Structure formats: C-alpha cells, structure tokens
TORFI-103885 format. One record per residue (C-alpha): residue number from 1; residue in three letters; z, y, x. Coordinates in steps of 0.05 Angstrom, whole numbers, plus 5000, padded with zeros to 4 digits. Example, Ala and Ser with C-alpha at 12.3 -4.5 7.8 and 13.67 -1.06 7.14 Angstrom:
2
+-----+-----+------+------+------+
:   i :  aa :   c3 :   c2 :   c1 :
+-----+-----+------+------+------+
:   1 : ALA : 5156 : 4910 : 5246 :
:   2 : SER : 5143 : 4979 : 5273 :
+-----+-----+------+------+------+
***
This chain:
468
+-----+-----+------+------+------+
:   i :  aa :   c3 :   c2 :   c1 :
+-----+-----+------+------+------+
:   1 : MET : 4996 : 5004 : 4994 :
:   2 : SER : 4983 : 5071 : 5031 :
:   3 : VAL : 5034 : 5123 : 5032 :
:   4 : ILE : 4993 : 5171 : 5013 :
:   5 : LYS : 5005 : 5195 : 4940 :
:   6 : PHE : 4984 : 5244 : 4900 :
:   7 : GLY : 5041 : 5279 : 4858 :
:   8 : THR : 5048 : 5343 : 4818 :
:   9 : SER : 5031 : 5393 : 4878 :
:  10 : GLY : 4991 : 5344 : 4930 :
:  11 : TRP : 5012 : 5295 : 4975 :
:  12 : ARG : 5081 : 5315 : 5025 :
:  13 : ALA : 5114 : 5280 : 5070 :
:  14 : VAL : 5163 : 5299 : 5136 :
:  15 : VAL : 5123 : 5313 : 5197 :
:  16 : ALA : 5115 : 5258 : 5244 :
:  17 : ASP : 5147 : 5207 : 5199 :
:  18 : GLU : 5093 : 5193 : 5143 :
:  19 : PHE : 5055 : 5261 : 5153 :
:  20 : THR : 5021 : 5243 : 5222 :
:  21 : THR : 4950 : 5260 : 5242 :
:  22 : ALA : 4927 : 5184 : 5227 :
:  23 : ASN : 4946 : 5194 : 5154 :
:  24 : ILE : 4914 : 5266 : 5154 :
:  25 : ARG : 4854 : 5237 : 5166 :
:  26 : LEU : 4852 : 5189 : 5112 :
:  27 : ALA : 4877 : 5244 : 5063 :
:  28 : VAL : 4817 : 5282 : 5078 :
:  29 : ALA : 4766 : 5237 : 5088 :
:  30 : GLY : 4796 : 5205 : 5014 :
:  31 : ILE : 4784 : 5285 : 4989 :
:  32 : ALA : 4704 : 5281 : 5026 :
:  33 : ALA : 4691 : 5224 : 4991 :
:  34 : TYR : 4706 : 5250 : 4918 :
:  35 : VAL : 4679 : 5321 : 4937 :
:  36 : LYS : 4616 : 5279 : 4950 :
:  37 : THR : 4616 : 5251 : 4883 :
:  38 : GLN : 4610 : 5319 : 4853 :
:  39 : PRO : 4556 : 5363 : 4855 :
:  40 : GLN : 4518 : 5401 : 4913 :
:  41 : PRO : 4533 : 5445 : 4951 :
:  42 : HIS : 4595 : 5409 : 4984 :
:  43 : ARG : 4636 : 5459 : 5013 :
:  44 : VAL : 4710 : 5458 : 5021 :
:  45 : LEU : 4751 : 5519 : 5036 :
:  46 : VAL : 4815 : 5494 : 5088 :
:  47 : GLY : 4874 : 5538 : 5086 :
:  48 : ARG : 4952 : 5526 : 5102 :
:  49 : ASP : 5010 : 5568 : 5099 :
:  50 : PRO : 5057 : 5587 : 5168 :
:  51 : ARG : 5091 : 5512 : 5184 :
:  52 : PHE : 5093 : 5484 : 5241 :
:  53 : LEU : 5025 : 5453 : 5266 :
:  54 : GLY : 4994 : 5487 : 5205 :
:  55 : GLU : 4932 : 5507 : 5244 :
:  56 : SER : 4917 : 5446 : 5284 :
:  57 : PHE : 4917 : 5406 : 5218 :
:  58 : VAL : 4863 : 5459 : 5193 :
:  59 : ASP : 4822 : 5444 : 5244 :
:  60 : LEU : 4831 : 5365 : 5247 :
:  61 : ALA : 4815 : 5371 : 5173 :
:  62 : ALA : 4753 : 5418 : 5186 :
:  63 : ARG : 4729 : 5360 : 5226 :
:  64 : VAL : 4736 : 5302 : 5185 :
:  65 : LEU : 4700 : 5339 : 5129 :
:  66 : ALA : 4636 : 5360 : 5184 :
:  67 : GLY : 4640 : 5287 : 5195 :
:  68 : ALA : 4637 : 5268 : 5121 :
:  69 : GLY : 4575 : 5314 : 5115 :
:  70 : VAL : 4618 : 5361 : 5079 :
:  71 : ALA : 4616 : 5436 : 5105 :
:  72 : PRO : 4685 : 5457 : 5115 :
:  73 : ILE : 4707 : 5542 : 5110 :
:  74 : LEU : 4761 : 5562 : 5147 :
:  75 : ILE : 4819 : 5605 : 5146 :
:  76 : PRO : 4849 : 5634 : 5201 :
:  77 : GLU : 4908 : 5661 : 5172 :
:  78 : ALA : 4968 : 5633 : 5133 :
:  79 : ALA : 4951 : 5645 : 5059 :
:  80 : PRO : 4984 : 5634 : 4988 :
:  81 : THR : 4961 : 5586 : 4954 :
:  82 : PRO : 4940 : 5632 : 4893 :
:  83 : ALA : 4900 : 5668 : 4945 :
:  84 : ILE : 4859 : 5608 : 4967 :
:  85 : ALA : 4853 : 5584 : 4892 :
:  86 : HIS : 4816 : 5652 : 4883 :
:  87 : ALA : 4775 : 5639 : 4943 :
:  88 : VAL : 4740 : 5577 : 4912 :
:  89 : ARG : 4737 : 5616 : 4849 :
:  90 : VAL : 4699 : 5673 : 4882 :
:  91 : MET : 4654 : 5635 : 4935 :
:  92 : LYS : 4639 : 5575 : 4883 :
:  93 : THR : 4670 : 5524 : 4934 :
:  94 : SER : 4671 : 5442 : 4914 :
:  95 : GLY : 4748 : 5456 : 4928 :
:  96 : SER : 4796 : 5473 : 4974 :
:  97 : ILE : 4852 : 5439 : 5021 :
:  98 : ASN : 4910 : 5472 : 5025 :
:  99 : PHE : 4961 : 5447 : 5082 :
: 100 : THR : 5028 : 5467 : 5048 :
: 101 : ALA : 5096 : 5438 : 5024 :
: 102 : SER : 5108 : 5494 : 4984 :
: 103 : HIS : 5183 : 5504 : 4982 :
: 104 : ASN : 5205 : 5440 : 5009 :
: 105 : PRO : 5240 : 5445 : 5067 :
: 106 : PRO : 5214 : 5459 : 5143 :
: 107 : GLU : 5199 : 5390 : 5170 :
: 108 : TYR : 5152 : 5374 : 5111 :
: 109 : ASN : 5081 : 5390 : 5102 :
: 110 : GLY : 5035 : 5371 : 5056 :
: 111 : VAL : 4962 : 5373 : 5035 :
: 112 : LYS : 4947 : 5408 : 4971 :
: 113 : PHE : 4872 : 5391 : 4942 :
: 114 : SER : 4851 : 5448 : 4886 :
: 115 : THR : 4786 : 5434 : 4858 :
: 116 : HIS : 4722 : 5478 : 4843 :
: 117 : ASP : 4758 : 5514 : 4788 :
: 118 : GLY : 4816 : 5538 : 4836 :
: 119 : ALA : 4862 : 5494 : 4793 :
: 120 : PRO : 4908 : 5436 : 4821 :
: 121 : ALA : 4872 : 5373 : 4823 :
: 122 : LEU : 4884 : 5338 : 4751 :
: 123 : PRO : 4912 : 5263 : 4756 :
: 124 : GLU : 4840 : 5233 : 4742 :
: 125 : VAL : 4821 : 5265 : 4806 :
: 126 : THR : 4875 : 5248 : 4853 :
: 127 : LYS : 4873 : 5177 : 4825 :
: 128 : GLN : 4790 : 5176 : 4855 :
: 129 : ILE : 4819 : 5201 : 4914 :
: 130 : GLU : 4878 : 5153 : 4922 :
: 131 : ALA : 4823 : 5098 : 4907 :
: 132 : ALA : 4778 : 5131 : 4969 :
: 133 : ILE : 4837 : 5123 : 5016 :
: 134 : ALA : 4851 : 5051 : 4989 :
: 135 : GLY : 4773 : 5028 : 5003 :
: 136 : ILE : 4776 : 5069 : 5076 :
: 137 : GLU : 4845 : 5032 : 5093 :
: 138 : LYS : 4823 : 4956 : 5068 :
: 139 : SER : 4750 : 4967 : 5104 :
: 140 : GLY : 4784 : 4988 : 5174 :
: 141 : GLY : 4802 : 5058 : 5169 :
: 142 : GLN : 4746 : 5070 : 5210 :
: 143 : ILE : 4732 : 5154 : 5198 :
: 144 : ALA : 4671 : 5192 : 5230 :
: 145 : ILE : 4699 : 5261 : 5259 :
: 146 : ALA : 4663 : 5316 : 5279 :
: 147 : GLY : 4673 : 5343 : 5353 :
: 148 : PRO : 4715 : 5394 : 5372 :
: 149 : ALA : 4668 : 5452 : 5344 :
: 150 : ALA : 4717 : 5492 : 5304 :
: 151 : ALA : 4692 : 5557 : 5334 :
: 152 : GLY : 4626 : 5536 : 5305 :
: 153 : PHE : 4650 : 5526 : 5225 :
: 154 : GLU : 4650 : 5589 : 5184 :
: 155 : THR : 4712 : 5624 : 5171 :
: 156 : THR : 4733 : 5678 : 5112 :
: 157 : ASP : 4787 : 5718 : 5098 :
: 158 : VAL : 4818 : 5711 : 5026 :
: 159 : LYS : 4862 : 5769 : 5028 :
: 160 : PRO : 4817 : 5831 : 5010 :
: 161 : ALA : 4789 : 5795 : 4940 :
: 162 : PHE : 4857 : 5775 : 4928 :
: 163 : LEU : 4892 : 5837 : 4929 :
: 164 : LYS : 4831 : 5879 : 4886 :
: 165 : ARG : 4835 : 5825 : 4834 :
: 166 : LEU : 4921 : 5836 : 4829 :
: 167 : GLY : 4903 : 5908 : 4833 :
: 168 : GLU : 4865 : 5901 : 4766 :
: 169 : LEU : 4916 : 5855 : 4731 :
: 170 : VAL : 4979 : 5900 : 4748 :
: 171 : ASP : 4990 : 5977 : 4737 :
: 172 : LEU : 4996 : 6000 : 4799 :
: 173 : LYS : 4993 : 6070 : 4782 :
: 174 : ALA : 5048 : 6060 : 4734 :
: 175 : ILE : 5095 : 6031 : 4778 :
: 176 : ALA : 5089 : 6086 : 4833 :
: 177 : LYS : 5091 : 6142 : 4780 :
: 178 : SER : 5161 : 6115 : 4765 :
: 179 : GLY : 5193 : 6123 : 4830 :
: 180 : ILE : 5216 : 6055 : 4837 :
: 181 : LYS : 5239 : 6024 : 4899 :
: 182 : VAL : 5228 : 5955 : 4917 :
: 183 : VAL : 5256 : 5899 : 4961 :
: 184 : TYR : 5211 : 5841 : 4976 :
: 185 : ASP : 5230 : 5778 : 5026 :
: 186 : PRO : 5161 : 5731 : 5031 :
: 187 : PHE : 5211 : 5680 : 5062 :
: 188 : TRP : 5173 : 5681 : 5124 :
: 189 : GLY : 5122 : 5644 : 5086 :
: 190 : ALA : 5047 : 5657 : 5064 :
: 191 : GLY : 5064 : 5717 : 5029 :
: 192 : ARG : 5075 : 5763 : 5077 :
: 193 : GLY : 5025 : 5826 : 5074 :
: 194 : TYR : 5006 : 5814 : 5008 :
: 195 : GLY : 5056 : 5843 : 4951 :
: 196 : SER : 5078 : 5888 : 4988 :
: 197 : ASP : 5020 : 5919 : 5027 :
: 198 : LEU : 4986 : 5923 : 4955 :
: 199 : LEU : 5048 : 5961 : 4934 :
: 200 : ARG : 5055 : 6012 : 4986 :
: 201 : ASP : 4977 : 6029 : 4990 :
: 202 : ALA : 5002 : 6047 : 4920 :
: 203 : GLY : 5053 : 6096 : 4947 :
: 204 : VAL : 5107 : 6055 : 4917 :
: 205 : ALA : 5173 : 6053 : 4967 :
: 206 : VAL : 5174 : 5978 : 4986 :
: 207 : GLU : 5229 : 5951 : 5046 :
: 208 : CYS : 5219 : 5875 : 5075 :
: 209 : VAL : 5261 : 5819 : 5097 :
: 210 : HIS : 5241 : 5769 : 5131 :
: 211 : ASP : 5179 : 5792 : 5146 :
: 212 : TYR : 5158 : 5755 : 5216 :
: 213 : ARG : 5128 : 5680 : 5222 :
: 214 : ASP : 5193 : 5630 : 5228 :
: 215 : VAL : 5164 : 5558 : 5227 :
: 216 : LEU : 5238 : 5531 : 5211 :
: 217 : PHE : 5244 : 5586 : 5151 :
: 218 : GLY : 5310 : 5609 : 5171 :
: 219 : GLY : 5331 : 5533 : 5182 :
: 220 : HIS : 5330 : 5524 : 5100 :
: 221 : ALA : 5278 : 5509 : 5051 :
: 222 : PRO : 5237 : 5577 : 5041 :
: 223 : GLU : 5264 : 5575 : 4964 :
: 224 : PRO : 5277 : 5641 : 4930 :
: 225 : ASP : 5333 : 5618 : 4896 :
: 226 : ASP : 5402 : 5657 : 4886 :
: 227 : HIS : 5439 : 5625 : 4939 :
: 228 : LEU : 5391 : 5638 : 4993 :
: 229 : LEU : 5368 : 5714 : 4966 :
: 230 : GLY : 5433 : 5743 : 5008 :
: 231 : ALA : 5384 : 5792 : 5051 :
: 232 : ALA : 5345 : 5815 : 5005 :
: 233 : LYS : 5404 : 5831 : 4960 :
: 234 : GLU : 5436 : 5871 : 5014 :
: 235 : LYS : 5376 : 5911 : 5037 :
: 236 : MET : 5379 : 5926 : 4956 :
: 237 : LYS : 5446 : 5971 : 4967 :
: 238 : GLU : 5422 : 5991 : 5024 :
: 239 : ILE : 5362 : 6035 : 5001 :
: 240 : GLY : 5381 : 6033 : 4920 :
: 241 : ALA : 5326 : 5990 : 4892 :
: 242 : ALA : 5315 : 5972 : 4830 :
: 243 : LEU : 5284 : 5904 : 4841 :
: 244 : ALA : 5287 : 5856 : 4889 :
: 245 : ILE : 5223 : 5799 : 4889 :
: 246 : ALA : 5209 : 5743 : 4934 :
: 247 : THR : 5166 : 5689 : 4942 :
: 248 : ASP : 5165 : 5613 : 4974 :
: 249 : GLY : 5143 : 5585 : 5034 :
: 250 : ASP : 5059 : 5590 : 4995 :
: 251 : ALA : 5075 : 5644 : 4950 :
: 252 : ASP : 5065 : 5613 : 4890 :
: 253 : ARG : 5133 : 5611 : 4866 :
: 254 : PHE : 5181 : 5671 : 4853 :
: 255 : GLY : 5247 : 5685 : 4854 :
: 256 : ILE : 5274 : 5760 : 4823 :
: 257 : VAL : 5337 : 5801 : 4836 :
: 258 : ASP : 5360 : 5854 : 4785 :
: 259 : GLY : 5383 : 5922 : 4805 :
: 260 : ASP : 5460 : 5902 : 4801 :
: 261 : GLY : 5450 : 5840 : 4841 :
: 262 : THR : 5439 : 5787 : 4787 :
: 263 : PHE : 5386 : 5730 : 4804 :
: 264 : ILE : 5347 : 5728 : 4733 :
: 265 : GLN : 5322 : 5656 : 4736 :
: 266 : PRO : 5253 : 5645 : 4721 :
: 267 : ASN : 5260 : 5620 : 4649 :
: 268 : TYR : 5288 : 5684 : 4628 :
: 269 : VAL : 5233 : 5719 : 4667 :
: 270 : ILE : 5171 : 5674 : 4638 :
: 271 : ALA : 5203 : 5697 : 4565 :
: 272 : LEU : 5201 : 5776 : 4583 :
: 273 : LEU : 5141 : 5783 : 4611 :
: 274 : PHE : 5103 : 5745 : 4552 :
: 275 : ASP : 5134 : 5786 : 4507 :
: 276 : TYR : 5118 : 5849 : 4551 :
: 277 : LEU : 5043 : 5821 : 4560 :
: 278 : VAL : 5042 : 5820 : 4483 :
: 279 : GLU : 5061 : 5887 : 4476 :
: 280 : THR : 5027 : 5926 : 4531 :
: 281 : ARG : 4961 : 5877 : 4535 :
: 282 : GLY : 4962 : 5864 : 4460 :
: 283 : TRP : 4939 : 5790 : 4487 :
: 284 : ARG : 4963 : 5748 : 4429 :
: 285 : ASN : 4917 : 5693 : 4445 :
: 286 : GLY : 4969 : 5634 : 4459 :
: 287 : VAL : 5033 : 5614 : 4501 :
: 288 : ALA : 5039 : 5559 : 4546 :
: 289 : LYS : 5115 : 5519 : 4579 :
: 290 : SER : 5125 : 5457 : 4606 :
: 291 : VAL : 5173 : 5415 : 4558 :
: 292 : ALA : 5226 : 5426 : 4611 :
: 293 : THR : 5223 : 5505 : 4600 :
: 294 : THR : 5263 : 5546 : 4561 :
: 295 : ASN : 5262 : 5556 : 4478 :
: 296 : LEU : 5267 : 5625 : 4489 :
: 297 : VAL : 5202 : 5619 : 4487 :
: 298 : ASN : 5183 : 5581 : 4423 :
: 299 : ALA : 5233 : 5633 : 4391 :
: 300 : LEU : 5190 : 5689 : 4415 :
: 301 : ALA : 5122 : 5646 : 4397 :
: 302 : GLU : 5151 : 5642 : 4329 :
: 303 : ARG : 5173 : 5706 : 4320 :
: 304 : LEU : 5105 : 5744 : 4349 :
: 305 : ASN : 5064 : 5695 : 4317 :
: 306 : VAL : 5035 : 5672 : 4380 :
: 307 : PRO : 5008 : 5601 : 4384 :
: 308 : LEU : 5052 : 5559 : 4431 :
: 309 : TYR : 5030 : 5498 : 4475 :
: 310 : GLU : 5083 : 5459 : 4511 :
: 311 : THR : 5056 : 5411 : 4568 :
: 312 : PRO : 5078 : 5360 : 4610 :
: 313 : VAL : 5111 : 5381 : 4677 :
: 314 : GLY : 5065 : 5400 : 4731 :
: 315 : PHE : 5017 : 5470 : 4733 :
: 316 : LYS : 4953 : 5444 : 4728 :
: 317 : TYR : 4969 : 5428 : 4654 :
: 318 : ILE : 4971 : 5502 : 4648 :
: 319 : GLY : 4924 : 5518 : 4687 :
: 320 : GLU : 4877 : 5473 : 4640 :
: 321 : LEU : 4890 : 5525 : 4593 :
: 322 : ILE : 4878 : 5586 : 4632 :
: 323 : ILE : 4806 : 5563 : 4640 :
: 324 : GLU : 4797 : 5549 : 4574 :
: 325 : ASP : 4824 : 5621 : 4552 :
: 326 : LYS : 4880 : 5591 : 4500 :
: 327 : ILE : 4940 : 5626 : 4530 :
: 328 : ALA : 4955 : 5695 : 4553 :
: 329 : ILE : 5013 : 5671 : 4601 :
: 330 : GLY : 5039 : 5605 : 4624 :
: 331 : GLY : 5107 : 5589 : 4660 :
: 332 : GLU : 5153 : 5533 : 4686 :
: 333 : GLU : 5227 : 5539 : 4696 :
: 334 : SER : 5211 : 5521 : 4768 :
: 335 : ALA : 5182 : 5590 : 4782 :
: 336 : GLY : 5111 : 5582 : 4767 :
: 337 : LEU : 5071 : 5634 : 4725 :
: 338 : THR : 5003 : 5660 : 4717 :
: 339 : ILE : 4964 : 5698 : 4660 :
: 340 : ARG : 4908 : 5706 : 4626 :
: 341 : GLY : 4830 : 5726 : 4672 :
: 342 : HIS : 4873 : 5701 : 4731 :
: 343 : VAL : 4874 : 5636 : 4773 :
: 344 : PRO : 4890 : 5568 : 4742 :
: 345 : GLU : 4946 : 5564 : 4788 :
: 346 : LYS : 5018 : 5585 : 4800 :
: 347 : ASP : 5021 : 5653 : 4828 :
: 348 : GLY : 5092 : 5686 : 4860 :
: 349 : ILE : 5054 : 5746 : 4878 :
: 350 : LEU : 5027 : 5776 : 4812 :
: 351 : ALA : 5095 : 5747 : 4777 :
: 352 : GLY : 5135 : 5796 : 4824 :
: 353 : LEU : 5080 : 5858 : 4815 :
: 354 : LEU : 5088 : 5840 : 4739 :
: 355 : VAL : 5162 : 5849 : 4736 :
: 356 : THR : 5157 : 5904 : 4775 :
: 357 : GLU : 5102 : 5939 : 4726 :
: 358 : MET : 5160 : 5916 : 4667 :
: 359 : VAL : 5215 : 5947 : 4698 :
: 360 : ALA : 5182 : 6019 : 4721 :
: 361 : THR : 5144 : 6017 : 4644 :
: 362 : ARG : 5207 : 6000 : 4610 :
: 363 : GLY : 5251 : 6033 : 4652 :
: 364 : LYS : 5308 : 5987 : 4634 :
: 365 : SER : 5342 : 5938 : 4678 :
: 366 : LEU : 5318 : 5869 : 4666 :
: 367 : GLY : 5391 : 5845 : 4649 :
: 368 : THR : 5391 : 5901 : 4592 :
: 369 : GLN : 5315 : 5876 : 4576 :
: 370 : LEU : 5346 : 5800 : 4567 :
: 371 : LYS : 5404 : 5830 : 4520 :
: 372 : GLU : 5350 : 5863 : 4477 :
: 373 : LEU : 5309 : 5799 : 4470 :
: 374 : PHE : 5370 : 5759 : 4455 :
: 375 : GLY : 5381 : 5815 : 4395 :
: 376 : LYS : 5325 : 5791 : 4369 :
: 377 : VAL : 5312 : 5718 : 4374 :
: 378 : GLY : 5380 : 5688 : 4395 :
: 379 : SER : 5413 : 5669 : 4461 :
: 380 : TYR : 5390 : 5613 : 4498 :
: 381 : TYR : 5424 : 5591 : 4568 :
: 382 : PRO : 5388 : 5539 : 4618 :
: 383 : VAL : 5405 : 5497 : 4672 :
: 384 : ARG : 5382 : 5447 : 4709 :
: 385 : GLU : 5419 : 5392 : 4755 :
: 386 : ASN : 5394 : 5331 : 4792 :
: 387 : PHE : 5429 : 5265 : 4786 :
: 388 : ARG : 5424 : 5214 : 4849 :
: 389 : LEU : 5434 : 5150 : 4826 :
: 390 : THR : 5444 : 5080 : 4849 :
: 391 : PRO : 5385 : 5023 : 4851 :
: 392 : GLU : 5429 : 4993 : 4785 :
: 393 : VAL : 5440 : 5055 : 4750 :
: 394 : LYS : 5367 : 5082 : 4755 :
: 395 : ALA : 5344 : 5017 : 4727 :
: 396 : ALA : 5392 : 5018 : 4669 :
: 397 : PHE : 5378 : 5088 : 4653 :
: 398 : THR : 5302 : 5075 : 4654 :
: 399 : GLU : 5311 : 5023 : 4588 :
: 400 : LYS : 5352 : 5069 : 4555 :
: 401 : MET : 5299 : 5130 : 4562 :
: 402 : LYS : 5260 : 5079 : 4527 :
: 403 : VAL : 5299 : 5081 : 4463 :
: 404 : ASP : 5305 : 5143 : 4419 :
: 405 : PRO : 5373 : 5159 : 4418 :
: 406 : LYS : 5411 : 5180 : 4349 :
: 407 : GLU : 5475 : 5221 : 4386 :
: 408 : LEU : 5489 : 5255 : 4444 :
: 409 : ASP : 5560 : 5250 : 4457 :
: 410 : GLY : 5574 : 5248 : 4392 :
: 411 : ARG : 5528 : 5301 : 4373 :
: 412 : LYS : 5473 : 5287 : 4322 :
: 413 : VAL : 5393 : 5285 : 4348 :
: 414 : ALA : 5352 : 5322 : 4299 :
: 415 : SER : 5289 : 5303 : 4337 :
: 416 : VAL : 5256 : 5264 : 4405 :
: 417 : VAL : 5203 : 5301 : 4438 :
: 418 : ARG : 5166 : 5257 : 4492 :
: 419 : THR : 5112 : 5300 : 4525 :
: 420 : ASP : 5147 : 5282 : 4588 :
: 421 : GLY : 5204 : 5239 : 4604 :
: 422 : LEU : 5258 : 5244 : 4548 :
: 423 : LYS : 5282 : 5311 : 4503 :
: 424 : LEU : 5330 : 5307 : 4456 :
: 425 : ILE : 5332 : 5371 : 4413 :
: 426 : LEU : 5408 : 5378 : 4376 :
: 427 : ASP : 5426 : 5409 : 4315 :
: 428 : ASP : 5441 : 5479 : 4338 :
: 429 : GLY : 5366 : 5483 : 4371 :
: 430 : SER : 5407 : 5468 : 4440 :
: 431 : TRP : 5374 : 5410 : 4477 :
: 432 : VAL : 5376 : 5362 : 4536 :
: 433 : CYS : 5313 : 5331 : 4583 :
: 434 : TYR : 5316 : 5279 : 4630 :
: 435 : ARG : 5263 : 5268 : 4674 :
: 436 : LEU : 5260 : 5210 : 4730 :
: 437 : SER : 5233 : 5233 : 4798 :
: 438 : GLY : 5173 : 5179 : 4820 :
: 439 : THR : 5188 : 5189 : 4891 :
: 440 : GLU : 5265 : 5182 : 4900 :
: 441 : PRO : 5326 : 5151 : 4861 :
: 442 : VAL : 5332 : 5219 : 4825 :
: 443 : VAL : 5335 : 5240 : 4750 :
: 444 : ARG : 5331 : 5303 : 4736 :
: 445 : ALA : 5371 : 5338 : 4669 :
: 446 : TYR : 5350 : 5398 : 4645 :
: 447 : THR : 5401 : 5418 : 4591 :
: 448 : GLU : 5386 : 5483 : 4546 :
: 449 : ALA : 5458 : 5509 : 4497 :
: 450 : ARG : 5453 : 5554 : 4450 :
: 451 : SER : 5517 : 5600 : 4477 :
: 452 : GLU : 5557 : 5603 : 4545 :
: 453 : GLN : 5612 : 5573 : 4519 :
: 454 : ASP : 5572 : 5511 : 4501 :
: 455 : MET : 5537 : 5510 : 4567 :
: 456 : GLU : 5591 : 5465 : 4599 :
: 457 : LYS : 5610 : 5421 : 4546 :
: 458 : LEU : 5532 : 5407 : 4540 :
: 459 : ARG : 5519 : 5400 : 4614 :
: 460 : ALA : 5580 : 5348 : 4619 :
: 461 : ALA : 5541 : 5307 : 4559 :
: 462 : ALA : 5479 : 5305 : 4597 :
: 463 : GLU : 5510 : 5276 : 4660 :
: 464 : LYS : 5561 : 5220 : 4612 :
: 465 : PHE : 5492 : 5195 : 4574 :
: 466 : VAL : 5457 : 5186 : 4653 :
: 467 : LEU : 5521 : 5157 : 4675 :
: 468 : SER : 5549 : 5112 : 4628 :
+-----+-----+------+------+------+
***
C-alpha cells in the first residue's frame, strides 16, 4: 500500500519520514498522469509556501512534470494558496502543484493539487491520482525525470494579478477614509507582503509582526489561533489598532483579533461577513457552510431569506458552489472563507481585508457587531475539541456512530444529520457533531450551545458519549 493518500487538502507528511524525494517523485508523477488525461495544453503551475527545502521540491516537481511531457510553470517566490489558485484561472493552466502543509507544524510538508478551475481536487480526481501512483509502484516505480534545467523552465509572478483582484473585491478607499489602524501577522508564511502591501498602498496605517522568513515558524505550527497571537496583540496596544488580522503558513486561513484584544472565532467572522455582504453588496444568491460550522449562519440565512447549502467538511465542496455562482459567501469553522467572483479556494488574506472593510464601514467593533447579530437571530456558542482514542475505544465508537441515538446524556435528540459524520440536533437548537479522523485515532467533536451557561454541560455530554 502506498503511503501517499490525498485527504481534504492534499497529501501531507513529516519531511524525511514519509515526505521524501522518492515519494514526491511518485506523487508528482501520479498528478502528471492525471493531467495527461485532460484536454491540452498540459501546463501546470508549481509553487510553495516558505517551508524548509521548498525551492528544491519545486525544482524536483518541475523536472518530473517535464519528464512526463507536462510543461511546468515555476513560481520562484513563496506564494499564498489563493494567489496560486487565482493564477491557475487567469493563465488557464491544467492546474497547480503547491508544496505546503498549510497550518501544520514545521516538520511537515505536503503536496496540494488544484484542478484547472483553481479549486482543490475533488475525491474523484485524487482517486485517479492515487490509482496512477499505485500503477507506477506496481510496474517498478520507474519515473522519467528531465535534467537539471530549471533555468530553462517558464516562471511567473502571481502577486500583481492577485492583488489587483483583491483590490476589486474590497473597498480600500472606505478603509483608508476611516483612518483605521491595523496589525498584520503573516506567521512567517506565504502571506508576507500581500494584504499588508495592498493596505499600505491604499494609505492605511499597517504594522506587521513575524514579517520575515522562518522555516520553523517560531518553533510551532503557523496557525493563527488565539494562543499564538500574543505578538499581534502587543503591537495592537502599542499603535492603538482597531484590528489585527493574521494568516497561516500558506495564507488560506485567517485569524482575527478585535480592538480590545478579544480573538473572534472564525465561526463568528463567517456569520458577520455573510450579514455584511448581503447588506453592502446586495448578494442574496446563497450561503454555504460545512456541517461543523455554526448554525448562526443557518438562522441568519432564514432571517435574510437566502438559500443555505450545508456541505461535508472540505473546502472543495464550497468551491464547487462558488464556481456555479450559487453562493455569495462560503465558510468553514476551521477559518476558511471565500466570496462570489473570487477563487473557489480558501483565502485568508481576503477574509482579513473584508473584516477590515466591515469594521471601517460600520464604525463598530466586532464585539458590538456580534452582540447586535445575536439580538437579531439568537445566541450561539460553538466549541471544537479533539479526543484521542485507544484502538478499542475507536472501534467501539465507530460502531456507535452507525446508529441514530434518541438522546444525548438525557437530552432528547430532535434530528440526526449525516452530511459528514454524525450530527445530533437537540430540542433547543444546540447540537453536537462527531467526525472520525481518517489518518489518526482521533474523533473531532463540535458542539454548539445556545447559551454560555450550557456550553460546558454540552461539551461534557459530548465527551461522555464518546468515552462511555
């Protein structure tokens, strides 16, 4: 069995363990085989985030593609995942290979393949790639590789066209006019010089932290989560910023800090931006969210009379709805978001810019805006936890998930949703969703209570259901 398995965002592994040059050659050869089944011209963008050895991996991938008769187009500088997705669409390539492990710790790297539409490859595509890899391994693993001719390969800079597009999607004049001050934390990642440059060029006061390359990302995962945003919060106090925006290693995820230093979780950011886009753009064609994302979005969709699409976890499903122009905005609780007319891929840079526009235009803190939203549609308090399981407990829980429970710790289950995993909706609209990891002995438990008082009770009930 090959170790190369494509999950919701490609194949990821620890460098020098499973992420080896031999396996990279196999993965890229499998992608090349898939590309050759698609219409010509066979051209593929090859990019990376700033991780260790990224430049070498790009060069290796280019030579494997060329050896298979697929023309590589190299992106020399580290580039955000959404910028590469945008370039795929503008340049009309067969897709892109991106060396990134996104928000994973620094010892990881990965291969993300996006198709000709700039969207993450769907399962039907990754199955074909995995089958091609298996075929190569079965036949002895011989892979043709072009000589060290990287200097001769076509290159491109994806930044100018991407920033131009962001400038069309965001009201930079309104941001500048408000006089707002912003802190940006790219987490040493691929987002460096993107959102901050765009805001500065528009005349907005921006200060950055972690704005240089560090392949170890400060010694932790490049994840824009509350406990890692201390430097951004300090800088906010120093300059009197109304907002801090952050992006992860490949800038497809976002983190937002309000003016008082409060981290605003992605669930709330998605709901606030949905409300704001309907208000300011008049887009009412639809909203999409994963099954594990806050039902605040559901309540808001009902209030605004906007169609709601609830998808499995994995941004590719939301990307499909963007391509079909069925939605104004789509988001996942894991800090992924995009909007109508943009790439069918998560864009943390765009998310941060839109939040900046929303705060600047409304002239209110995010905390105030959220309180007002709760006043309109009710309160929602989401929490996510991972529970590590022994093999015996995982086997027992896997069986338990096949049955529709009638109650959860004495509370009646009103309905069961199986879009992805097992979601139990309770009488008061609170809910619990369980998803088993396909790669490790972990169950992800998402809970959403309707009051702060019930949060801990619901979380405890969710845990008891797993472990009992």
